[in-house]
OpenMM code with the backbone's topology and positions (N, CA, C; nanometers):
from openmm import Vec3, app, unit

residues = "MET ALA VAL PRO LYS LYS LYS THR SER LYS ALA LYS ARG ASN GLN ARG SER ALA THR TRP LYS GLY LYS ALA ALA ILE ALA ALA LYS ARG ALA MET SER ILE GLY LYS SER VAL LEU SER GLY ARG ALA GLN GLY PHE VAL TYR PRO VAL SER GLU THR ASP ASP ALA GLU ALA".split()
positions = [
    Vec3(5.8603, 6.1081, 19.8382),
    Vec3(5.9827, 6.1357, 19.8973),
    Vec3(5.9484, 6.2500, 20.0244),
    Vec3(6.0166, 6.1583, 20.1203),
    Vec3(6.0218, 6.2219, 20.2904),
    Vec3(6.0730, 6.3493, 20.2426),
    Vec3(6.0102, 6.4554, 20.3257),
    Vec3(6.0238, 6.5976, 20.3344),
    Vec3(6.0196, 6.6320, 20.5163),
    Vec3(6.1109, 6.6921, 20.5409),
    Vec3(6.0887, 6.7711, 20.6719),
    Vec3(5.9672, 6.8769, 20.6718),
    Vec3(5.8846, 6.8500, 20.8091),
    Vec3(5.7565, 6.9341, 20.8198),
    Vec3(5.8225, 7.0888, 20.8807),
    Vec3(5.9146, 7.0595, 20.9424),
    Vec3(5.9774, 7.2452, 21.0097),
    Vec3(6.1170, 7.2171, 21.0141),
    Vec3(6.1741, 7.3563, 20.9869),
    Vec3(6.3369, 7.3500, 20.9810),
    Vec3(6.3935, 7.2794, 21.1260),
    Vec3(6.4880, 7.1929, 21.1155),
    Vec3(6.5695, 7.1608, 21.2349),
    Vec3(6.6368, 7.3212, 21.2861),
    Vec3(6.5932, 7.3043, 21.4727),
    Vec3(6.6652, 7.4193, 21.5022),
    Vec3(6.8576, 7.4014, 21.4801),
    Vec3(6.8977, 7.5229, 21.5041),
    Vec3(7.0194, 7.5135, 21.5396),
    Vec3(7.0768, 7.4259, 21.6629),
    Vec3(7.0415, 7.4085, 21.7240),
    Vec3(7.0514, 7.3421, 21.8415),
    Vec3(7.0500, 7.2048, 21.8516),
    Vec3(6.9666, 7.1412, 21.8048),
    Vec3(6.9210, 7.0067, 21.7529),
    Vec3(7.0113, 6.9740, 21.6468),
    Vec3(7.0749, 7.0800, 21.5597),
    Vec3(7.1720, 6.9928, 21.4580),
    Vec3(7.3193, 6.9791, 21.5308),
    Vec3(7.3023, 7.0800, 21.6146),
    Vec3(7.4517, 7.0627, 21.6850),
    Vec3(7.4675, 6.9817, 21.7698),
    Vec3(7.3347, 6.9467, 21.8610),
    Vec3(7.3719, 6.8438, 21.9358),
    Vec3(7.3467, 6.6845, 21.8756),
    Vec3(7.2900, 6.6779, 21.7610),
    Vec3(7.3083, 6.5459, 21.7050),
    Vec3(7.4733, 6.5177, 21.6254),
    Vec3(7.4994, 6.6232, 21.6127),
    Vec3(7.6467, 6.6321, 21.5494),
    Vec3(7.7548, 6.5834, 21.6704),
    Vec3(7.7281, 6.6942, 21.7949),
    Vec3(7.8070, 6.6290, 21.9020),
    Vec3(7.8153, 6.5201, 21.9376),
    Vec3(7.6945, 6.4185, 21.9574),
    Vec3(7.6894, 6.3018, 21.9778),
    Vec3(7.7874, 6.2350, 21.8421),
    Vec3(7.7512, 6.2501, 21.7287),
    Vec3(7.8256, 6.1708, 21.6325),
    Vec3(7.9254, 6.1489, 21.6579),
    Vec3(8.0114, 6.2723, 21.6965),
    Vec3(8.1641, 6.2945, 21.7109),
    Vec3(8.1897, 6.2629, 21.8067),
    Vec3(8.1248, 6.2826, 21.9234),
    Vec3(8.1563, 6.1936, 22.0563),
    Vec3(8.1964, 6.0310, 22.0167),
    Vec3(8.0836, 5.9787, 21.9661),
    Vec3(8.0856, 5.8859, 21.9383),
    Vec3(8.2184, 5.8006, 21.9173),
    Vec3(8.2721, 5.8667, 21.8067),
    Vec3(8.4129, 5.8398, 21.7291),
    Vec3(8.5005, 5.8955, 21.8151),
    Vec3(8.4998, 5.9403, 21.9042),
    Vec3(8.6344, 5.9744, 22.0157),
    Vec3(8.6080, 5.8514, 22.0798),
    Vec3(8.5124, 5.8128, 22.1018),
    Vec3(8.4869, 5.7148, 22.2279),
    Vec3(8.6075, 5.5792, 22.1576),
    Vec3(8.5324, 5.5631, 22.0454),
    Vec3(8.5740, 5.4447, 21.9770),
    Vec3(8.7039, 5.4478, 21.9246),
    Vec3(8.7831, 5.5949, 21.9143),
    Vec3(8.9188, 5.6088, 21.8875),
    Vec3(9.0132, 5.5945, 22.0166),
    Vec3(8.9341, 5.6318, 22.0851),
    Vec3(9.0107, 5.5776, 22.2349),
    Vec3(9.0149, 5.4385, 22.2539),
    Vec3(8.9061, 5.3618, 22.2256),
    Vec3(8.8811, 5.2062, 22.2709),
    Vec3(8.9835, 5.1290, 22.1551),
    Vec3(9.0160, 5.1889, 22.0616),
    Vec3(9.1060, 5.1005, 21.9712),
    Vec3(9.2516, 5.1502, 21.9833),
    Vec3(9.2617, 5.2433, 22.0394),
    Vec3(9.4231, 5.2776, 22.0960),
    Vec3(9.4618, 5.1965, 22.2270),
    Vec3(9.3634, 5.2145, 22.3305),
    Vec3(9.3802, 5.1019, 22.4217),
    Vec3(9.3820, 4.9479, 22.3867),
    Vec3(9.3259, 4.8929, 22.2930),
    Vec3(9.3552, 4.7785, 22.2509),
    Vec3(9.4748, 4.7836, 22.1932),
    Vec3(9.5152, 4.8666, 22.0860),
    Vec3(9.6238, 4.8548, 22.0702),
    Vec3(9.7556, 4.8595, 22.1346),
    Vec3(9.7463, 4.9340, 22.2350),
    Vec3(9.8398, 4.9778, 22.3698),
    Vec3(9.8653, 4.7781, 22.4371),
    Vec3(9.7308, 4.7635, 22.4805),
    Vec3(9.7157, 4.6101, 22.5371),
    Vec3(9.8276, 4.5182, 22.4790),
    Vec3(9.7516, 4.5236, 22.3241),
    Vec3(9.8261, 4.4077, 22.2672),
    Vec3(10.0108, 4.3984, 22.2724),
    Vec3(10.0439, 4.5300, 22.2062),
    Vec3(10.1833, 4.5562, 22.2177),
    Vec3(10.2381, 4.5425, 22.3103),
    Vec3(10.1816, 4.5625, 22.4324),
    Vec3(10.2475, 4.5115, 22.5858),
    Vec3(10.2175, 4.4050, 22.5964),
    Vec3(10.1601, 4.2862, 22.5795),
    Vec3(10.1396, 4.1653, 22.5743),
    Vec3(10.0121, 4.1084, 22.6752),
    Vec3(9.9990, 4.2220, 22.7324),
    Vec3(9.8677, 4.2587, 22.8376),
    Vec3(9.7344, 4.2115, 22.7611),
    Vec3(9.7275, 4.1801, 22.6397),
    Vec3(9.6051, 4.1632, 22.6118),
    Vec3(9.5138, 4.0545, 22.6984),
    Vec3(9.3880, 4.0661, 22.7167),
    Vec3(9.2963, 3.9871, 22.8226),
    Vec3(9.1785, 3.9938, 22.6993),
    Vec3(9.1108, 3.8624, 22.6754),
    Vec3(9.0231, 3.8761, 22.6268),
    Vec3(8.9835, 3.9367, 22.5123),
    Vec3(9.0948, 3.9896, 22.4068),
    Vec3(9.0763, 3.9771, 22.2636),
    Vec3(9.1862, 3.9106, 22.1995),
    Vec3(9.1457, 3.8563, 22.0888),
    Vec3(9.1790, 3.7430, 22.0368),
    Vec3(9.2241, 3.8013, 21.8950),
    Vec3(9.3843, 3.7743, 21.8822),
    Vec3(9.4580, 3.8297, 21.7124),
    Vec3(9.5031, 3.7030, 21.6615),
    Vec3(9.5121, 3.6741, 21.5100),
    Vec3(9.5935, 3.5434, 21.5016),
    Vec3(9.7775, 3.6235, 21.4991),
    Vec3(9.8252, 3.5457, 21.5247),
    Vec3(9.9539, 3.5306, 21.5380),
    Vec3(10.0061, 3.4191, 21.4359),
    Vec3(10.0988, 3.4757, 21.3243),
    Vec3(10.1281, 3.3749, 21.2588),
    Vec3(10.2806, 3.3188, 21.3077),
    Vec3(10.3339, 3.1898, 21.2409),
    Vec3(10.4187, 3.1548, 21.2888),
    Vec3(10.5772, 3.2078, 21.2177),
    Vec3(10.5112, 3.2751, 21.1061),
    Vec3(10.6615, 3.2932, 21.0521),
    Vec3(10.7148, 3.4574, 21.0955),
    Vec3(10.6139, 3.4807, 21.1476),
    Vec3(10.6327, 3.6017, 21.1887),
    Vec3(10.7550, 3.6064, 21.3525),
    Vec3(10.7093, 3.4800, 21.4321),
    Vec3(10.7819, 3.4410, 21.5470),
    Vec3(10.9505, 3.4246, 21.5470),
    Vec3(10.9313, 3.2996, 21.3887),
    Vec3(11.0677, 3.2739, 21.3701),
    Vec3(11.1504, 3.3925, 21.3097),
    Vec3(11.0829, 3.5069, 21.2603),
    Vec3(11.1707, 3.5971, 21.2201),
    Vec3(11.2272, 3.6784, 21.3461),
    Vec3(11.1452, 3.7137, 21.4568),
    Vec3(11.1786, 3.7927, 21.5571),
    Vec3(11.2765, 3.7138, 21.6475),
] * unit.nanometer
topology = app.Topology()
chain = topology.addChain("A")
for resn in residues:
    res = topology.addResidue(resn, chain)
    for name in ("N", "CA", "C"):
        topology.addAtom(name, app.Element.getBySymbol(name[0]), res)
């Protein structure tokens, strides 16, 4: 079983955590941006299925 040779410093641990959380924040921002563009009808380069039954109801 793999065991670390030395204790990881708090700074390294916090840096790794900050990077991980930063990636999540960027992904959430992109998802929100794509969602807004789809709802406004200005989506370019993003393909999403549109069912014909939804168009008839609206």
